[in-house]
Backbone as numpy.savetxt, mean C-alpha at the origin, in Angstrom:
# Nx Ny Nz CAx CAy CAz Cx Cy Cz
-12.44 -14.34 -5.22 -12.19 -12.90 -5.24 -11.30 -12.53 -4.06
-10.42 -11.65 -4.30 -9.48 -11.20 -3.28 -10.19 -10.30 -2.27
-9.72 -10.34 -1.02 -10.28 -9.48 0.03 -9.75 -8.06 -0.16
-10.59 -7.05 0.08 -10.11 -5.68 -0.05 -9.11 -5.29 1.02
-9.29 -5.80 2.23 -8.40 -5.48 3.34 -8.02 -6.77 4.03
-7.01 -6.71 4.88 -6.62 -7.87 5.66 -7.79 -8.23 6.58
-8.18 -9.50 6.56 -9.34 -9.94 7.32 -9.05 -9.93 8.81
-7.88 -10.37 9.19 -7.50 -10.41 10.60 -6.29 -9.51 10.79
-6.33 -8.69 11.83 -5.20 -7.81 12.07 -3.98 -8.61 12.50
-2.82 -8.05 12.28 -1.58 -8.73 12.61 -1.25 -8.54 14.08
-0.39 -9.39 14.58 -0.06 -9.39 16.00 0.67 -8.11 16.42
1.68 -7.71 15.67 2.48 -6.55 16.04 2.26 -5.35 15.12
1.31 -5.43 14.24 1.07 -4.33 13.32 0.13 -3.29 13.92
0.23 -2.08 13.43 -0.68 -1.01 13.84 -1.74 -0.85 12.77
-2.98 -0.58 13.16 -3.98 -0.24 12.14 -3.52 1.01 11.39
-3.88 1.09 10.12 -3.42 2.20 9.28 -3.79 3.54 9.89
-4.96 3.64 10.47 -5.39 4.93 11.03 -4.68 5.31 12.32
-3.85 4.40 12.89 -3.11 4.71 14.11 -1.60 4.83 13.90
-1.14 4.74 12.67 0.29 4.84 12.40 0.74 6.28 12.61
1.82 6.45 13.36 2.35 7.78 13.60 3.30 8.16 12.47
3.05 9.32 11.87 3.88 9.80 10.77 4.73 10.97 11.23
5.97 11.05 10.75 6.81 12.21 11.10 6.24 13.47 10.46
6.08 14.50 11.25 5.48 15.73 10.75 6.52 16.76 10.31
7.77 16.59 10.72 8.79 17.60 10.42 9.68 17.25 9.24
9.45 16.12 8.61 10.28 15.72 7.48 9.84 16.45 6.21
10.80 16.69 5.32 10.49 17.37 4.07 10.33 16.40 2.90
10.47 15.10 3.16 10.33 14.13 2.08 8.88 14.12 1.57
8.71 13.94 0.28 7.38 14.03 -0.33 6.49 12.82 -0.04
7.05 11.77 0.48 6.25 10.56 0.75 5.33 10.77 1.96
5.72 11.59 2.91 4.94 11.74 4.13 3.58 12.42 3.92
3.49 13.49 3.16 2.15 14.03 2.88 1.27 13.02 2.13
1.89 12.24 1.27 1.15 11.20 0.54 0.61 10.14 1.50
1.45 9.68 2.43 1.01 8.70 3.41 -0.05 9.29 4.34
0.11 10.55 4.69 -0.90 11.22 5.52 -2.25 11.25 4.79
-2.22 11.53 3.49 -3.46 11.55 2.69 -4.10 10.17 2.64
-3.28 9.14 2.42 -3.81 7.77 2.43 -4.44 7.44 3.79
-3.78 7.87 4.84 -4.27 7.61 6.18 -5.61 8.32 6.42
-5.74 9.53 5.95 -6.99 10.28 6.12 -8.12 9.65 5.32
-7.82 9.20 4.12 -8.83 8.50 3.33 -9.28 7.24 4.06
-8.32 6.51 4.60 -8.61 5.27 5.32 -9.46 5.55 6.56
-9.12 6.63 7.28 -9.82 6.97 8.53 -11.22 7.53 8.30
-11.28 8.51 7.44 -12.50 9.32 7.36 -13.47 8.89 6.27
-12.99 8.17 5.29 -13.83 7.84 4.15 -13.74 6.35 3.83
-14.11 5.53 4.80 -13.99 4.09 4.62 -14.84 3.60 3.44
-16.01 4.19 3.24 -16.84 3.78 2.10 -16.15 4.10 0.79
-15.49 5.26 0.71 -14.73 5.63 -0.49 -13.53 4.70 -0.67
-12.90 4.34 0.44 -11.77 3.42 0.39 -12.19 2.09 -0.20
-13.34 1.57 0.22 -13.84 0.31 -0.34 -14.07 0.44 -1.84
-14.62 1.56 -2.28 -14.86 1.76 -3.72 -13.55 1.83 -4.50
-12.58 2.56 -3.97 -11.28 2.66 -4.64 -10.58 1.30 -4.71
-10.66 0.56 -3.62 -10.02 -0.75 -3.57 -10.72 -1.72 -4.52
-12.02 -1.62 -4.67 -12.74 -2.47 -5.62 -12.23 -2.24 -7.04
-11.90 -1.00 -7.37 -11.42 -0.68 -8.71 -10.06 -1.29 -9.02
-9.24 -1.48 -8.03 -7.90 -2.02 -8.26 -7.78 -3.47 -7.79
-8.89 -4.10 -7.51 -8.89 -5.42 -6.90 -8.55 -6.54 -7.87
-8.30 -6.26 -9.13 -8.01 -7.31 -10.11 -6.52 -7.37 -10.46
-5.68 -6.79 -9.67 -4.26 -6.67 -10.00 -3.43 -7.87 -9.61
-2.32 -7.62 -8.98 -1.32 -8.64 -8.68 -1.86 -9.70 -7.73
-1.51 -10.94 -8.01 -1.95 -12.04 -7.17 -1.22 -12.00 -5.84
-1.90 -12.42 -4.79 -1.28 -12.50 -3.48 -1.29 -11.19 -2.71
-1.92 -10.17 -3.24 -1.99 -8.89 -2.56 -3.45 -8.58 -2.24
-3.67 -7.94 -1.10 -4.99 -7.44 -0.77 -5.25 -6.20 -1.60
-6.51 -5.84 -1.74 -6.86 -4.65 -2.51 -6.23 -3.39 -1.96
-6.20 -3.25 -0.62 -5.59 -2.07 -0.02 -4.10 -2.00 -0.36
-3.41 -3.13 -0.34 -1.99 -3.15 -0.70 -1.80 -2.70 -2.14
-2.64 -3.17 -3.03 -2.57 -2.75 -4.43 -2.80 -1.25 -4.56
-3.77 -0.75 -3.81 -4.08 0.67 -3.86 -2.90 1.52 -3.37
-2.28 1.11 -2.26 -1.12 1.84 -1.73 0.01 1.80 -2.75
0.25 0.65 -3.35 1.29 0.51 -4.37 1.04 1.47 -5.53
-0.18 1.52 -6.02 -0.51 2.37 -7.16 -0.33 3.84 -6.82
-0.82 4.25 -5.66 -0.73 5.66 -5.28 0.72 6.09 -5.13
1.53 5.29 -4.45 2.94 5.66 -4.26 3.68 5.66 -5.60
3.44 4.66 -6.41 4.12 4.56 -7.70 3.80 5.74 -8.59
2.53 6.10 -8.67 2.12 7.20 -9.55 2.55 8.56 -9.02
2.40 8.78 -7.73 2.71 10.10 -7.16 4.21 10.36 -7.07
4.96 9.35 -6.66 6.40 9.54 -6.47 7.22 9.23 -7.71
6.58 8.67 -8.73 7.23 8.34 -9.99 8.43 7.40 -9.77
8.23 6.41 -8.92 9.28 5.43 -8.63 9.33 4.38 -9.73
10.50 3.84 -9.97 10.63 2.70 -10.88 10.15 1.46 -10.14
10.00 0.38 -10.89 9.57 -0.87 -10.26 10.64 -1.40 -9.32
11.90 -1.16 -9.63 12.99 -1.55 -8.73 12.94 -0.75 -7.43
12.66 0.54 -7.54 12.51 1.38 -6.34 11.36 0.89 -5.48
10.26 0.52 -6.13 9.10 0.03 -5.39 9.41 -1.27 -4.67
10.14 -2.15 -5.33 10.51 -3.42 -4.71 11.34 -3.19 -3.45
12.33 -2.30 -3.54 13.17 -2.00 -2.38 12.35 -1.35 -1.27
11.51 -0.40 -1.62 10.72 0.31 -0.62 9.73 -0.62 0.07
9.00 -1.41 -0.68 7.98 -2.25 -0.10 8.57 -3.39 0.71
9.79 -3.78 0.44 10.42 -4.87 1.18 11.24 -4.41 2.37
11.67 -3.15 2.40 12.60 -2.71 3.43 12.14 -1.55 4.29
11.18 -0.81 3.87 10.73 0.36 4.63 9.64 -0.04 5.61
9.93 0.05 6.90 8.98 -0.38 7.94 7.68 0.43 7.92
7.77 1.71 7.67 6.57 2.54 7.65 5.65 2.14 6.50
6.21 1.94 5.33 5.41 1.52 4.18 4.80 0.15 4.45
5.56 -0.73 5.06 5.05 -2.08 5.37 3.90 -2.00 6.38
3.93 -1.02 7.28 2.79 -0.83 8.18 1.56 -0.39 7.39
1.76 0.46 6.38 0.66 0.90 5.55 0.10 -0.25 4.71
0.93 -1.25 4.47 0.47 -2.44 3.74 -0.23 -3.44 4.65
-0.43 -3.05 5.91 -1.08 -3.89 6.92 -0.30 -5.17 7.19
1.02 -5.06 7.18 1.88 -6.20 7.49 2.37 -6.10 8.92
2.62 -7.23 9.52 3.18 -7.30 10.86 4.52 -6.57 10.88
4.77 -5.83 11.92 5.99 -5.04 12.02 7.26 -5.87 11.85
7.24 -7.10 12.36 8.43 -7.94 12.29 8.35 -9.00 11.19
7.39 -8.89 10.31 7.21 -9.87 9.24 8.28 -9.68 8.18
9.18 -10.64 8.09 10.21 -10.58 7.07 9.99 -11.65 6.00
8.94 -12.45 6.17 8.68 -13.51 5.21 7.85 -13.03 4.02
7.07 -11.97 4.19 6.28 -11.44 3.09 7.12 -10.46 2.30
7.30 -10.73 1.02 8.07 -9.83 0.17 7.35 -9.61 -1.15
7.66 -8.52 -1.78 7.07 -8.15 -3.06 8.17 -8.08 -4.10
7.87 -8.57 -5.28 8.83 -8.53 -6.37 8.51 -7.37 -7.30
9.53 -6.88 -7.99 9.31 -5.82 -8.96 8.31 -6.23 -10.02
8.29 -7.52 -10.37 7.35 -7.97 -11.38 5.91 -7.94 -10.86
5.72 -8.00 -9.53 4.38 -7.84 -8.96 3.87 -6.45 -9.29
4.74 -5.46 -9.15 4.36 -4.09 -9.51 4.06 -4.00 -11.00
4.86 -4.68 -11.80 4.66 -4.63 -13.25 3.31 -5.24 -13.63
2.97 -6.38 -13.03 1.68 -7.00 -13.32 0.56 -6.05 -12.96
0.70 -5.41 -11.82 -0.34 -4.49 -11.35 -0.58 -3.36 -12.33
0.49 -2.73 -12.77 0.34 -1.56 -13.61 0.08 -1.89 -15.07
0.59 -3.01 -15.54 0.28 -3.38 -16.92 -1.22 -3.67 -17.05
-1.83 -4.19 -16.00 -3.28 -4.44 -16.00 -4.06 -3.12 -16.06
-3.60 -2.12 -15.35 -4.34 -0.85 -15.27 -4.22 -0.02 -16.54
-3.11 -0.16 -17.26 -2.91 0.69 -18.44 -3.52 0.12 -19.70
-4.10 -1.05 -19.65 -4.77 -1.61 -20.83 -6.14 -0.94 -20.96
-6.38 -0.35 -22.09 -7.66 0.33 -22.35 -8.29 -0.24 -23.60
């Protein structure tokens, strides 16, 4: 079974609850990230429950990473190609994925997103 969160913190990464978010930007991603951060900080028991629900998705991802992917994809209505670019190149999003700030070896493919969401939409 996959771990819900990263077991060991990264060397140069910040814990999700300590990531500084820009407060003056008008982009819609920042309120979403702030909400994720508040859930992570204040409702850890709820976070574990939410992560358990999405824990059967893409291989090689922690439950929290899957949860962040799902929330951003659904709220921002990004394509899988957009998600691939964002998750591989945006430092702030990579911090939310609990990745080391300078980690360039971990990458996500658009098909990883597809596997994740095709699993969730089967009823």
